[in-house]
N, C-alpha and C positions, 0 to 999 in steps of 0.2 A: 514284506517286499518279496516279490516272486523271483525265483531264479529259474533259468531254463535248463534244458538237458543238452549236453554237448555231444559232439561226435567223437567217439573213442573206441578202444578195443573192447569187445565183449559187451555184456549188458551194462547199461548205465544206471539201472536201479534194481534192487533186489531186497529180499527179506533175509535178515541175518540174525544170528543168535548172540545175545549179549553175554560177554565174559568180562573178567577183571582186567585192568591194565596190566600188561605183562611184567612190569618191574615197578617197584615202589617209587623210585625217583621220577619215572615217567608220568606219574599222577599230577605233577606240577606243570606239565607242558601244555595242558588243555587240548592235546591231540586225541583223536580216536585211532586205534591200532587194528590193522588187518594183516592178513597174509600178503606176501608180495604180489601174488597173482590177483587177489581181490583189490589191492590198493591201486593197481594199474587201471582198473575200470572207472576210477573216479578222477583220473588225471585230466586237467584242463588241456585243451588242444594247444600244442606249441609251448607247453610249460611243464615244469617239474612239480607244480603245486597241485594237490588233490583236495577238492572240497566236496563235502556231502552234507545234505540236510538229513539229520538223524531224527526220525519220528517227525512230529510237528513242533519240536521244541526249539532247535537251534541248528546252526550250520557249523560244522567242525572241520578242521584240517585233518586229513587222513594220512597216516604214516604207515609204512610197511614194517612188519616185525616177524621174524622167523618163528617166534614162540607162540604166535596166534594161528590156530588151525583155519583152513579155508572155510568160508561160510560163517565165521564168527567175527565179532567186533568188540574190541577191548575198550571199555569205558571206566573212568574212575568213579568213586562213590558219589561225588557231588553231581557228576554228569548223569549217573543212573537215577539219582533222586529227582533231578530236574526233568528228566524224560519219563519219570514214573515207571521205571522198569527195574527188574532184579536180574541177577545172573541166571542164565538159562531161558529167559524170556525171548521172544522174537520181536524184532523191530524193523520197520521199513527204512531203508537207506537209499537215497537217490543222489546221483551226481548233481552238484550245484554249480551253475555257470553264472558268475556275477554280472549284473547289467553294467552298462557304461556309467561313469561318474559315481562309482560306488565307494570311493575313499571317504573315510570319516574326517570331517573338519573338527568335530567337537565330540568328546566322550566324557561323560560324568560317571564316576565310580564311587560306590560307598564301601569303605574299608572296615574289616573286622578281623579279629584273630580267629584261627581255626579252633583253638582251645580257649574258650572264654574263661576269664579269671580276673585276678586283681592286678595283673601285670600292666605296666604303662610303658609306652614307647613313643618317642618323638620321631616323626617321619618328615623328611625334607621333600616337599612336593616336586621340586625341580629334578632332583636325582631319581626319585621313584618314577616320574613320568618318562625319563630317559630309559630306565630299565624296562618298563612295560612296553614302550615302543619297540625296543630292541628284541625283547623276548617273544612278543606276540605279533611281530610284524606280519602283515598279510593274513592275519586271522580275522574271521568274521565275528563281530560282536552283536548280540541281539538284546534289546531291552528286556530286563528281567533275568538275564543269564548270570549264573554264579560261577566264578573261576577261582581255583586254588593256585597259589604261587608261593614261592619261598623268597624272602628278602632279608638280608642281614641276619641269617640264622633263624628267622622266625617264619612260621607258616601263617599265611594270610588268606582271606577270601575277599574278592571284590565282587560286588553286584552292579551290573550295568543299569544305571537309572535313566540316562538320557543319551541319545545319539543324534547327531546332525550330520547329514551327508553333504559333501561339498556342493555349494550352489543351491541348497534347499533350505527352507525354513526349518524350525525345530521339528524333529521327527515325531510321529505318532508312536504309541506304545508298542505296536507290532513291527516297527521298522528296525533295520539293522544296517551295518556298513563294515568296511574293512579298514583295519588299522594301517596307517601309512607313517612315513617318517615325519610328515607334517601334522599329524593328528594332535590337536590340543587336548590335553587330559586334565580334568578337574577332579579333585578328591574331596569326599565328604566322610565324616566319621561322627557317630553319635557320642555324646559326652560320656555315656556308660561303657563305651568300647575300650577305653583306656588308651586310645590312639590320639595323639595331638599332632595335627598337620601344621608345619611351618613353611614359610616361603611360598605359600599359595599365591600371594599377591605378586611376588616376583615372577612366578610362573605365568600368572595371568597377564602381567603388564605388557609383554610383547605380543599377547594374543587378545588384546582388549576388544578387537573387532572379530566378528564371527567369520568374515570372509577375508581371503588374502588380498583381494583387490575389489575395487568398486566400479561398477558400471552404472553411473547415475541414471542413464536413460532406462535401464532395465528396472530401476526402482521407481520409474515414473517421474523423475525430476529432470526438467529440461531448462537450459539457459542459466543454471545457477552453479556452474563448475567453479567459477572464481570465488563465489561466496562460500562454497563448501570447502575449498582449499583454505580459505581464511579461517573458517571455523575449526578445521582440523589442526591448523598450525597453532591457534590460540588455545583451544580447549583439550585437544587429544594428544598432540605430539609428546607432551611431557609424560602422559600415561603409557605410551608405547615403550618407554625405556624402563628398565628395572628400578625399583625404589632407591637402591644404593647410589645410582647415577644421579637421580634428582636430589637426593640428600647431599651429595657432594657439591652439587650446584647451589644448594641452599634455597631451592624454590619450592613453592607449594603448587599443587594442582589447582586449576581453575574450578571454582565451585558453581558458577552460574553464567549463563549467557542470555542475551536478549536478541530476539529476531524481530525487527520492526520494518514497516514499509506499508505501501498501499494495500487495500483489501484485494484478495484474489491472486497474490503474487507467489504463493507457495510456502508461506511461513509454517503453517500447520503441517503440511505434507512433509517438509524437510525435517521438522522436529520429530514427527512420527517415524520417519525412515531412519533417522539417527538412532532413536531408541531401539528400533528393530535390529540395526547392524551391530549393536554392542553385545558382547558376551555378558552374561550376568542376568540380573533380574529384569523381567519385563517392565517397561516404563509405566508409571502411573500418569494418566492423562486427566487433567482437572480443568474444567471450564470455570473461569473466574467467578461468575455469578453463583455457581453451585455451592461455593464455600459459605456464602452469606446465609445467616439465619436470623430470625426475628427474636430469638431467645438470648438473653444476656449471657455472655461467655461461651455460647455454643459455637460461634464463628471461630473464635480463637482455638477452641478444642478441635474443630475440623482441621485447622492448619496444623496443629500438633500431631493429629492422627496421621497426616500424610507422611510425617517423618518418623513415625513410631517404629516401622520395620527397620529402617536404617539405623535407628538408635539401638535397637535390640541386637542387630547384626554387629554393630561396632562394639557393643558392650561384651558380647560373647566371643567374637573372633578377632577383635582389634584390627591390626593392619591387614589381616587376611580377609577382611570383609569384602563382599561384592560391591560393585558400583551400583547405587540406586539412582535411577533417573526419574525426576519429577517434571512433567511438562505442564506448564500453566498457560492455557489458551485464554486470550482476552485478559491479560494480567492487569490492564489498566482499570478493570471493573472493581478490583479490590485493593490496588496499591496506589491510589491517588495520593498526591502530595498531602502530607499531614497538615491539618488546619485549613485545607481548601474546601472541605465539605462541612456544611452547617446543619447537620441533621440532629444535633443535640446528643447523639449517643456516643460519639467518638469511636465507633466500631472500626471504621476505615483506618484510623490512626493506630489502633491496637493490633490490627492485622499486619500492618507494615512493621510495627515493633516486634511482633511474634516471628515474622519471617526473618528479620534482621538477626535476631538472637539465634535462630536455628542455623542460618548460613554462616554467620560470622561473629557469634556471641562468645561468651566465656567458655561455654561447653559446645562449641561449634562442631559440626560433623565433617569428617574428612571423606566419607564414602558417598557423598551426595553430589549430583550434578543437576542443578535447577535450570530448566530452559523456559524462559518466558517469551510470550508473543503478543504483539500489540500493533495497531496502526495509529495509536495516539501516544507516542513516546513522551510528548510534552506534558502529559497528565501525570506521569510517574513521579514518585518521590525521589528527590535527588540522592538521598542516602542509599537507595537501592542500586544506584548506577556507579558507585565508586568502586575502585579496585578491591578485590576480596569478596565482592557480592556479585551482581550481574555485570561483571567487568568486561566481558566480551560482547560488544554490541555490533551486530552485523545488519546492515540495511539490505533487505531483500527488495530490490527495486524492480521497476518494470523491465521486462527482458528486451535486449537489443535484437537486431534482425536475425542474427545467428541463433540466439536463444529462442526466438519465436519459431524458427524453423524446426528446432529440436522438439519444442512443445507440440507443434502441429503434427510432426512425424509420430510422436508418442500416441497422440489421440487418433491418428488415421492408420496405425499399424495393422489393426485387425481388419479394417476395411480392405487394405491392400492385400493382406494374406489371403483373404476370402474372395478376392476378385470383385469387390463391390465398388472399387475406386476407378472411375473412368480414366482412360489414357490421357485425356486432355487436361487433367488436373495438374497444375504447376504449383507445387508447394513452395518453391522459392519465391514465386510471384506473390503468393498469399502472405508469406512472411514479410515481404517488402510493403504490401498494402496495409498491414495491420499495425501501423505505428501506434505506440502507447497502449496497445491491448495488454491486459494482464493475462496470466496463465489461465485463470478461471474464465475470462472472457473468450480466449481462444478455444477453450473446450466448448463453450457455448456456441461459438461459430460452427464448429464441427457438428455438434448436435443439431443445430438449426439447418445446416446443409443436408444432413441425413433426413431430416423431417421433410424437406422439399422432395427428396428422391423417393421416400416412402409414400408420400402423398400421391405421386403420379401413379402408383400401383393400386390405389384405393378408389373405388367408385362409390360416391355418396348415394347414388341411386340404389345400389345393392351392396351393402357392407359384407354380405356373406359370400361374395364372389371369390373364387379361388385366386390366390396370389402367386404369380410366377417369380420365385426367388431368384432364378438365374438372370432375370431381366432388370433386377435392381442395380442401378448404377448412380453413384454420386458424382455429378459432373462439375466442371469449373463454374458453370452458370449457377448451380446450386450454392456454391461457396460465395459467389459475388452477391447473390440475393441475401445470403446469410449475413454478409458484411453490412448490408443496408438495415438489417433487422437488429443485429447486435452492435451497439455503438460503445466505444470505450468511455469509461467514466472520466478518464484523463486525456481525452483526445481533443482534436481541433473542433470548435463549435462552428462547423461549416454553414449550417442553416442560418445562424445569427449573422455570420459574416456576409452571406449572400443577401440578406435583408438590407444590409447597409449600402448595397449597390444594386438596388432593384432594377435600375435602368441599364444595367451592364456598364461596361467601360468603353468610352470612345476617346479618340485622340483629341486632346484639348489644346494643342499647341505646344511650343517648345518649353514654356515656363513650367507647365505641369509635368511634361516629360522629364525635364531636368530634376525636379523634386523626386519623381518616382525612381529615377536611376540612382540618385544620391541615397535614397532610403534603401534600395536593394543592395548598395555597397555596404551599408550598415548591417544588413542581413548576412552578407558574406563575412563581414568582420566578426560577427557573433559566432558564425560557424567555425571559423579557423583560428581565431585569436585566442592565445592563452593568457594574454595580459589584460584583457578587458572582458571579464565574464558578464558584466552588466553594461548595456548600452541603452541610453534613454534619448528619445527623439520627440520633439513637440511640433505638431502641425497646427499653425494658427492662421486665422484669416476670417473674412466675413462669413456670416451665417449663410449656408447653402452653397459654399464655394467648392464642395466635394471633398472635404477633409476626411470624413468618416469613410466614404467610398474608397478613397485613396489608401487609407490605413487598412481597410478590409482587403483590398487587392494585394497590398504588400504581404499581409498575413497569409492569404491563400497561395500567392506565388512563391512564398518562402519555402513551402513544402515542409515546414517544421511540424513535428509530431504533436506539439501542444500549442494551440492558438486559442485564446479566450478573449472575449470582449466584455468589459465592465461598463454598463451604461445605466443611467438613472431610471430607465423604463423598467428594469428588472427589480428595482428596489422601491417601488411605489408603496407607500404606507408603512415602511419599516422605520424603526427608531434609529437614532444616531448610532447607538451601540450595535444594533443588528446590521446596519450598513457597513460599519467598520469590520465586523466579524466576517461578513460576506466577502469584502474586498481582500481581507487577510487570507481567507481560505483559498481564493483564486491564486494568490501568490504562493501559498504553501503547496498547493497542488502543482503549480508550475515548477517548483523546486524539485519535484520528483521526476521530471522529464529532463533528458540531457539537453535539449534545445527547446526554447519556449518563447512565445510572443504574447504579451498582454497589451490589449488596446484599452486605454482609458478614454472613453468617448464622452465628449462634452463635459470636461472636467468641472466647469462652473456649475453645471446641473448636479453633478455628484456632490459638490460642496454646498448645494442649496443656496447659491448666490442670488441675492436680490440687490439691484443698484440703489434702491432707496435705503439709505442708512450709512454705508452698505451693510448688508447682513449676510452671514455665511456660517457654516458649521466649522468651528475651530477644531473639534475632535476629529472629524474626517480629514481636515486639512493637515493636521499633525500626523495622522496615520499615513496619508499619502507621502508626506515628506520623508518619513522613516523608511517606507517601502521603496521609494525611488532611490534611496541611497544605500539600502542594505544589499550587500553582495550575496548572490546565491551560493549554495554549498559547493564545495570543491568538485570540479568535474562537470558542473551544470552551468550553462550559458543562457542568458536571457536578454531579450530586446523588449523594452517598454515604449509604446507609441501613445502619446497623448494628443487629443484634439481639443481646441478651444476657439471660441469666438470672442473671448474676453481676455486677450493677452495682457492688457494693462492691469486688470484685476489680479491675475496670477502673479504678475511681477510685484504688485504691492504686498502680497502675502508671502512672497519668497518661493513660491512653487516653480515659477518659470526658471529660476536659477538652478533648480534641482535637475533640470533636463540638460544633458550634455550638448545636444544639437537642437536648433530650432529652425524651422522652415516656414516661410509665409506662403500660404496657398491663395493665389490672387483670384479676382473675378475675371471674367472673359473680356478680352479686348476684341475689337472688330475682326481682326484676322483669326483669332481663336474661335469666335462664334461662326465665322464662315467655314472653318474646318469641320466643326461639329455639324452644321447644317448640310454640308456636302455628304457627310457620312449618313445622316438621317434620310437625305433625298426626299424631302417633303415639299420643296418649293420648285417652281419652274426655274429653269436655269437663269432666265433674265431677272428673276426676283431675289436670287440668293444674296447679291451684294446689298440691296436695299434692306433686306431683313437683317443681315449681319450688322449693317450700320446702326440699325435701330436697337440691336442687342448689345451695343458697346457698354462695357462696365456692368454686365449682368452676371450674377452667380449662376453656375451650371445647373443647380437644382431648380432655380426659377425658370431658366431657359426650357428645361424639360417640361415643367408644368405649363408654361405658355404654349409650347408646341402641342401638348396634349389637348389643351383647351381649343386651340385653333383647328386642330385636326378633326374635331367633332363636326365642323362645318355649320353652316347657318341652320340646316335642317336636322343636324345630329345624326349619329349612326353611321357616318361615312369614314370613320377613322380607319377601319380595316382596308378600305380601298386606297386611302392615302398612304398608309404604311406599306402596302403591297406595290405601290408605284403606279396604280391605275389612275389615280387622280392626284392633284396637287392642291396645297393650301393657297387660297387666293390672298394676295398681299394685302388687299383692303380689309379683309376679315381679320387677318393677323394684326394689322394696326389697331383695329377696334379692340381686340383682346388685350393688346399692349396698353392701350389707353385705360382700360378697366383696371388693370393691375396698378398702373401709375396713380390713377385717381384714388384707388383703395389705400395705397400706402401714403398718399398725401393727406 
């Protein structure tokens, strides 16, 4: 780490002659000594501290001493050895000005006696750390530097093995920093040194985290502050207090946690960052499938090997052992419920058994934190989830609007810093538009928007054409195009809903309007009510009366983040079991969203109902009955809308009673038909009443089909003119088409 040269009196760098430390007791100070006039040359501006880089070896604090002649520098034996000089040699000395944020957050020191022998000494890590912070305050420590000091009447040497500067990751071997009152010091000692370090764990407990505070956004984590607070409270709060406090409380530290939720929500990212933030060993990251092996016993050995370092550490250091973090990604791949897999080998069962014994067995480890991640919590063995094992279970769910804004800001920060983000980009609006997007999908939106911006700078005719970097701007239009390209896995199926109302929505009279208003009141109830997290509504009526279109309109107008339609057309050719699994999956996905609507379209078709018999699928019927009565998880609200043309059948099998509200969607009366025809404007004014009279008791769907047929005209191809108002349907031709439909149905 480079230090600069300051402004001071005289020269700030010079060649000096090496001499001994002027007094024996000063050898333990780790200072270098110069004459008063020379020492002034190394003073920092506005400070009484003088620092100098001595040779290329290290940075020392310079003190003045009258016993040292001008032009000479007094170094003790260990300093001379490290700088590779002897008394009388010349050495380059330059004033060192520390950069900003130079304080040491973490300092690891290896201890040994100056005089090696058979002597044994027990060192209290807490007390020694206090002494070193006090004695070497504001001194610069470099990795590899050796320092002599006196403690409790004994002469020791410590070697700097690791330094971490505040706000930085672990330092490289050539880095250095300055000891402050907040520096956390860890001690190591070889078994042959005769030094036994005690209370290391107590010293570490209040400094379990590498940084004094957490800025989750700087770690790349957005929208998960509440979840992180929950993890901290459950898994780490007890570790921040010294062991004697937790012993008095009679509690044990949490040994395992499970992060679960939809794919792409940041489970792996959060686990990785938790591992990085902890002092101690770097975490072991294991992908579930990597542990599996085709050889007998090899898989179990792989699991044991993961815990080998922690076992050795606990065996040799006991309570002073570091915390070992093991991160299991896709843990459901290896920890399925015992007995659920029929592969004949029993490997999955023995993996679960092996893990259970390591975490919570007779010889369980106290220095391990196991973090598992999955998006299929339901597959995990129940024994893994009880207290004492993976007891902290935190759902990493889809981010809310504020969380989405944080995530988008994280991914667009560099664009903004480098002026690639156009002024018209409104991140708040993007956060509002991206309901039910996961963190990974939001990152995909930003990448997609950037691709649109970059593509404008590329000419496919000449790919070698020079690109003007200054003109690259990611605009709001790029982001809106990206939203069309990247669709959320758990979002509203807008395309499917629009297909249900292919003719759009027209005013069909007061009766239809009344049903729509009542249904929208149910939507509001789901939004605000705390007492009814599940509301179910059945729309029943004749075939073609507009039930599906009405349900789809309610779904779209609700503006809920999750709206899905379950219809028989998406399940053609599937077995009963597959259909049930697909229906259950839609409900399970809905439970991940705060507000959701599920439309069960043509329930009798889903049940494979045939009136001859009657015949239907009892398995699917029972599945729907359970799902219609099962309350969503706490904090999640759901509206289920069913449509049917066979209300009597649903009543006979008990499904109709499972719906809390039922509305009859009627056919059109004459006045309703007149209202529709007036909006369509396809008849001459004098023919509207006659046409409306003929359409009495007609389902809306059949009305649209009849108008479409009549609009083709006797010669065909005139529909565009009719819908544009240039021509009108002749009433006689309309009657002919109506007679054809009546004859066909008769």
